[in-house]
C-alpha positions in Angstrom: -94.8 31.8 -100.7 -91.1 31.9 -99.8 -90.0 35.1 -98.1 -86.2 35.7 -98.1 -86.5 38.6 -95.7 -88.3 36.5 -93.1 -85.8 33.7 -93.5 -82.9 36.1 -93.0 -84.6 37.6 -89.9 -84.9 34.1 -88.4 -81.3 33.2 -89.3 -80.2 36.3 -87.4 -82.5 35.4 -84.5 -81.1 31.8 -84.5 -77.5 33.2 -84.3 -78.4 35.3 -81.2 -77.5 33.2 -78.1 -80.1 35.0 -76.0 -83.1 34.5 -78.3 -84.1 30.8 -77.7 -84.9 30.4 -81.4 -83.2 27.2 -82.5 -82.3 25.3 -85.7 -85.3 23.0 -85.0 -87.6 26.0 -84.8 -86.2 27.2 -88.1 -86.7 23.8 -89.8 -90.3 23.6 -88.6 -91.1 27.1 -89.8 -89.5 26.6 -93.2 -90.6 23.1 -93.9 -87.8 20.9 -92.6 -84.3 21.2 -94.2 -84.9 24.1 -96.5 -81.6 23.4 -98.4 -82.4 20.1 -99.9 -82.2 19.5 -103.6 -85.5 20.4 -105.2 -87.5 17.6 -106.8 -89.3 19.8 -109.4 -89.1 23.3 -110.8 -91.7 24.5 -108.4 -89.6 23.5 -105.3 -86.8 26.1 -106.0 -86.7 28.9 -103.4 -84.8 31.5 -105.3 -85.1 32.3 -109.0 -81.9 33.6 -110.7 -82.7 34.9 -114.2 -80.0 35.3 -116.7 -79.3 36.2 -120.3 -76.6 34.3 -122.2 -75.3 36.3 -125.2 -72.4 33.9 -125.7 -72.2 30.8 -127.8 -71.3 28.8 -124.7 -73.5 26.4 -122.7 -75.8 28.0 -120.1 -74.3 28.1 -116.6 -75.3 25.1 -114.5 -74.2 23.3 -111.3 -72.0 20.4 -112.3 -73.0 18.1 -109.4 -75.6 18.1 -106.6 -73.0 19.1 -104.1 -71.5 22.0 -106.2 -71.5 25.3 -104.3 -71.0 27.3 -107.5 -71.4 27.2 -111.3 -68.7 27.7 -113.8 -68.2 30.8 -115.8 -66.8 30.4 -119.3 -64.8 32.9 -121.4 -66.7 34.5 -124.3 -63.9 35.4 -126.8 -63.6 36.0 -130.5 -59.9 35.3 -130.5 -57.6 33.5 -128.0 -56.5 35.7 -125.1 -53.0 35.4 -123.7 -52.1 36.4 -120.1 -48.4 36.7 -119.7 -46.8 35.8 -116.4 -47.4 38.5 -113.9 -50.1 40.1 -116.1 -53.8 40.4 -115.6 -56.7 40.7 -118.0 -60.5 41.2 -117.9 -62.3 38.3 -119.5 -65.9 38.6 -120.7 -68.5 35.9 -120.2 -71.5 37.0 -122.2 -73.7 36.4 -119.2 -76.0 38.9 -117.6 -77.9 38.2 -114.3 -81.0 39.6 -112.6 -79.8 39.1 -109.0 -82.6 39.0 -106.4 -82.7 41.6 -103.7 -80.5 40.8 -100.7 -78.4 38.5 -102.8 -75.0 38.8 -104.5 -72.9 36.7 -106.9 -69.4 36.0 -105.7 -66.8 35.3 -108.4 -64.1 32.9 -107.2 -61.0 31.2 -108.6 -61.2 27.7 -110.0 -59.0 25.5 -107.9 -57.6 23.6 -110.9 -56.5 26.7 -112.7 -54.9 28.0 -109.5 -53.1 24.8 -108.6 -51.9 23.8 -112.1 -51.3 27.2 -113.8 -51.3 29.9 -111.1 -54.2 31.7 -112.7 -56.6 33.2 -110.1 -59.3 35.9 -109.8 -57.3 39.0 -109.1 -59.4 40.6 -106.4 -59.6 37.3 -104.5 -63.4 37.3 -104.4 -65.3 39.4 -106.9 -68.7 40.8 -105.8 -71.5 41.3 -108.2 -74.1 43.5 -106.5 -77.8 42.9 -107.1 -78.2 46.3 -108.8 -75.6 45.5 -111.4 -77.2 44.4 -114.7 -74.2 44.5 -117.1 -72.1 41.7 -118.4 -70.2 39.6 -115.9 -66.5 40.0 -116.5 -63.8 38.2 -114.6 -60.4 39.8 -113.7 -57.8 37.0 -114.0 -54.1 37.3 -113.0 -51.4 34.9 -114.0 -49.1 34.1 -111.1 -47.5 31.2 -113.0 -44.1 31.1 -114.7 -45.5 30.8 -118.2 -48.0 32.6 -120.4 -51.5 31.3 -120.1 -53.9 31.2 -123.1 -57.7 31.3 -122.8 -59.9 30.3 -125.7 -63.7 30.7 -126.1 -65.6 28.4 -123.9 -62.8 27.8 -121.3 -64.0 27.6 -117.8 -62.3 30.5 -116.1 -63.9 31.0 -112.7 -66.9 29.9 -110.6 -69.8 31.9 -109.3 -71.6 31.4 -106.0 -75.0 33.0 -105.2 -75.0 34.2 -101.6 -77.3 36.0 -99.3 -76.1 39.4 -97.9 -77.3 41.5 -95.0 -78.1 44.8 -96.7 -78.9 48.3 -95.7 -82.5 47.3 -94.9 -81.2 45.3 -92.0 -78.0 47.1 -91.0 -77.9 50.7 -89.7 -74.4 52.3 -89.9 -73.8 54.3 -86.7 -70.6 56.3 -86.1 -69.2 56.2 -82.6 -66.1 57.7 -81.0 -64.7 54.4 -79.7 -65.4 50.7 -80.0 -66.2 49.6 -76.5 -66.2 45.8 -77.0 -63.7 43.9 -74.8 -62.3 40.8 -76.4 -59.3 38.6 -75.8 -58.1 39.5 -79.3 -58.7 43.2 -79.2 -56.9 44.8 -82.2 -54.6 41.8 -82.8 -54.4 40.9 -86.4 -52.1 39.8 -89.2 -51.1 36.5 -87.6 -51.4 37.6 -84.0 -52.7 34.2 -82.9 -49.6 32.4 -84.3 -49.2 29.6 -86.8 -49.5 26.6 -84.5 
């Protein structure tokens, strides 16, 4: 049976340059390329249960190469977002997110490029202990008002692994003693070109 904790442990081991554990070792241990498209329902590694209380289609990946699935607005009446305004848009979707996973809510590139409508907090995080309705905070950066109707695709959701408190121990120290070329340089300190 698939063990996400063991897989996460091996990914961390693989990222340690002193461990000697390689991508080839990982592939052998987890049956080759563990991220191939499943050929049957039994081949899926992670089960994401959901409830759809909307009258919209169930979420699905549009193509084999899609990183995320679309979230649709669940609205009784059209919702208008004026230029410079933001609104919270319900989806009617509820997820049972597996332990050590999260759902990331991201902007749809088409809405951002054509209308200036984006997810307000850049990247919304849905923690695995949240079981309420998924709602999306949208902001209109465009010049004109933007109208959303029921069923419109408003954002995309990506399921991602997180390193949680079972792996990370927070430890307060007086000073960070890590010497790097960058040090505390930020906000464009490396230049544009």
